[in-house]
ZADO-1210 file (C-alpha; in nm, 4 decimals, padded with zeros to 6 digits):
<atoms>
<atom x="09.0926" y="14.5341" z="09.1137" code="MET" pos="1"/>
<atom x="08.8585" y="14.2561" z="09.0086" code="LYS" pos="2"/>
<atom x="08.9510" y="13.9988" z="08.7479" code="ASP" pos="3"/>
<atom x="08.7020" y="14.1318" z="08.4966" code="SER" pos="4"/>
<atom x="08.8389" y="14.4855" z="08.5326" code="GLU" pos="5"/>
<atom x="09.1921" y="14.3583" z="08.4864" code="PHE" pos="6"/>
<atom x="09.0847" y="14.1585" z="08.1800" code="ASP" pos="7"/>
<atom x="08.9266" y="14.4694" z="08.0299" code="ASP" pos="8"/>
<atom x="09.2413" y="14.6715" z="08.1032" code="LEU" pos="9"/>
<atom x="09.4547" y="14.4100" z="07.9269" code="LEU" pos="10"/>
<atom x="09.2225" y="14.4051" z="07.6258" code="ARG" pos="11"/>
<atom x="09.2313" y="14.7812" z="07.5966" code="SER" pos="12"/>
<atom x="09.6125" y="14.7948" z="07.5972" code="ALA" pos="13"/>
<atom x="09.7625" y="14.8441" z="07.2568" code="GLU" pos="14"/>
<atom x="10.0590" y="14.6543" z="07.1168" code="ASP" pos="15"/>
<atom x="10.3284" y="14.9162" z="07.0897" code="LYS" pos="16"/>
<atom x="10.6145" y="14.6910" z="06.9877" code="LEU" pos="17"/>
<atom x="10.5707" y="14.4399" z="06.7093" code="PRO" pos="18"/>
<atom x="10.6932" y="14.0937" z="06.7951" code="LEU" pos="19"/>
<atom x="10.8856" y="13.8800" z="06.5519" code="PRO" pos="20"/>
<atom x="10.6883" y="13.6079" z="06.3797" code="ALA" pos="21"/>
<atom x="10.8822" y="13.3315" z="06.5548" code="THR" pos="22"/>
<atom x="10.8539" y="13.4852" z="06.9053" code="PHE" pos="23"/>
<atom x="10.6026" y="13.2405" z="07.0449" code="HIS" pos="24"/>
<atom x="10.7789" y="12.9399" z="06.8969" code="THR" pos="25"/>
<atom x="11.1141" y="13.0534" z="07.0358" code="ASP" pos="26"/>
<atom x="10.9659" y="13.1102" z="07.3797" code="VAL" pos="27"/>
<atom x="10.8198" y="12.7600" z="07.3942" code="TRP" pos="28"/>
<atom x="11.1452" y="12.6069" z="07.2661" code="LYS" pos="29"/>
<atom x="11.3314" y="12.7867" z="07.5441" code="LEU" pos="30"/>
<atom x="11.0844" y="12.6657" z="07.8040" code="ILE" pos="31"/>
<atom x="11.1102" y="12.3073" z="07.6798" code="GLU" pos="32"/>
<atom x="11.4928" y="12.3199" z="07.6740" code="ALA" pos="33"/>
<atom x="11.5073" y="12.4613" z="08.0262" code="THR" pos="34"/>
<atom x="11.2577" y="12.1998" z="08.1526" code="ASP" pos="35"/>
<atom x="11.4541" y="11.9170" z="07.9896" code="ALA" pos="36"/>
<atom x="11.7844" y="12.0455" z="08.1302" code="ALA" pos="37"/>
<atom x="11.6426" y="12.0750" z="08.4776" code="SER" pos="38"/>
<atom x="11.5174" y="11.7157" z="08.4675" code="LYS" pos="39"/>
<atom x="11.8472" y="11.5698" z="08.3453" code="THR" pos="40"/>
<atom x="12.0944" y="11.7681" z="08.5597" code="VAL" pos="41"/>
<atom x="12.0104" y="11.7557" z="08.9250" code="SER" pos="42"/>
<atom x="12.2578" y="11.8467" z="09.1977" code="PRO" pos="43"/>
<atom x="12.3441" y="11.5544" z="09.4247" code="TRP" pos="44"/>
<atom x="12.2582" y="11.7314" z="09.7551" code="PRO" pos="45"/>
<atom x="11.9007" y="11.7799" z="09.6364" code="ALA" pos="46"/>
<atom x="11.8836" y="11.4111" z="09.5425" code="ASN" pos="47"/>
<atom x="12.0122" y="11.3032" z="09.8827" code="VAL" pos="48"/>
<atom x="11.7762" y="11.5332" z="10.0683" code="ILE" pos="49"/>
<atom x="11.4800" y="11.4203" z="09.8612" code="SER" pos="50"/>
<atom x="11.5609" y="11.0585" z="09.9510" code="ILE" pos="51"/>
<atom x="11.6139" y="11.1283" z="10.3217" code="LEU" pos="52"/>
<atom x="11.2842" y="11.3117" z="10.3718" code="VAL" pos="53"/>
<atom x="11.0809" y="11.0139" z="10.2649" code="ARG" pos="54"/>
<atom x="10.9222" y="10.8277" z="10.5589" code="PRO" pos="55"/>
<atom x="11.1123" y="10.4984" z="10.5598" code="TRP" pos="56"/>
<atom x="11.4630" y="10.6356" z="10.4989" code="PRO" pos="57"/>
<atom x="11.3995" y="10.9098" z="10.7570" code="ALA" pos="58"/>
<atom x="11.2800" y="10.6552" z="11.0146" code="PHE" pos="59"/>
<atom x="11.5730" y="10.4253" z="10.9394" code="SER" pos="60"/>
<atom x="11.8193" y="10.7120" z="10.9746" code="GLY" pos="61"/>
<atom x="11.6635" y="10.8197" z="11.3032" code="LEU" pos="62"/>
<atom x="11.6728" y="10.4646" z="11.4380" code="ALA" pos="63"/>
<atom x="12.0357" y="10.4285" z="11.3329" code="ALA" pos="64"/>
<atom x="12.1284" y="10.7559" z="11.5062" code="MET" pos="65"/>
<atom x="11.9525" y="10.6512" z="11.8261" code="VAL" pos="66"/>
<atom x="12.1254" y="10.3105" z="11.8208" code="ALA" pos="67"/>
<atom x="12.4626" y="10.4739" z="11.7576" code="LEU" pos="68"/>
<atom x="12.4064" y="10.7207" z="12.0424" code="GLY" pos="69"/>
<atom x="12.3113" y="10.4409" z="12.2838" code="LEU" pos="70"/>
<atom x="12.6151" y="10.2348" z="12.1818" code="TRP" pos="71"/>
<atom x="12.8564" y="10.5283" z="12.2183" code="LEU" pos="72"/>
<atom x="12.6979" y="10.6162" z="12.5511" code="GLY" pos="73"/>
<atom x="12.7403" y="10.2624" z="12.6731" code="ALA" pos="74"/>
<atom x="13.1122" y="10.2702" z="12.5803" code="LEU" pos="75"/>
<atom x="13.1673" y="10.5616" z="12.8199" code="GLY" pos="76"/>
<atom x="13.0198" y="10.3837" z="13.1217" code="ILE" pos="77"/>
<atom x="13.2764" y="10.1908" z="13.3269" code="SER" pos="78"/>
<atom x="13.1929" y="09.8578" z="13.4879" code="GLY" pos="79"/>
<atom x="13.2245" y="09.9802" z="13.8493" code="ASN" pos="80"/>
<atom x="13.0512" y="10.3058" z="13.9234" code="PRO" pos="81"/>
<atom x="13.2517" y="10.5228" z="14.1676" code="PRO" pos="82"/>
<atom x="13.1209" y="10.5315" z="14.5202" code="ASN" pos="83"/>
<atom x="13.1302" y="10.8141" z="14.7708" code="GLU" pos="84"/>
<atom x="13.4634" y="10.7105" z="14.9257" code="MET" pos="85"/>
<atom x="13.6353" y="10.7241" z="14.5874" code="THR" pos="86"/>
<atom x="13.5171" y="11.0828" z="14.5520" code="TYR" pos="87"/>
<atom x="13.6294" y="11.1714" z="14.9067" code="VAL" pos="88"/>
<atom x="13.9739" y="11.0192" z="14.8489" code="ARG" pos="89"/>
<atom x="14.0096" y="11.2146" z="14.5244" code="SER" pos="90"/>
<atom x="13.9510" y="11.5521" z="14.6893" code="ILE" pos="91"/>
<atom x="14.1078" y="11.4866" z="15.0303" code="SER" pos="92"/>
<atom x="14.4408" y="11.6707" z="15.0705" code="PRO" pos="93"/>
<atom x="14.5511" y="11.4095" z="15.3306" code="PHE" pos="94"/>
<atom x="14.4880" y="11.1036" z="15.1091" code="ALA" pos="95"/>
<atom x="14.7071" y="11.2244" z="14.8225" code="GLN" pos="96"/>
<atom x="15.0730" y="11.1387" z="14.8170" code="SER" pos="97"/>
<atom x="15.3111" y="11.4218" z="14.7371" code="HIS" pos="98"/>
<atom x="15.6480" y="11.3532" z="14.5735" code="PRO" pos="99"/>
</atoms>
């Protein structure tokens, strides 16, 4: 259906239910009250997410996570890496002492 056909259909429709005189005013008051309430009361997760998706906080958070991952990874590395003989001694049944 084209816009002009839809407009004609809307114009040809008859008002079957009379609206109160203050209907339009009440509707706009409700819209304004809802809009004002939505601007003043905002849930904190939405605020945090809206801050984190901005470019600089997102980049800073990513850089901090990478730095934290590298630091935690470096903590797990011992000073002397095990050589082949250490591995062989650990699996050899003859090298282990039994109580």
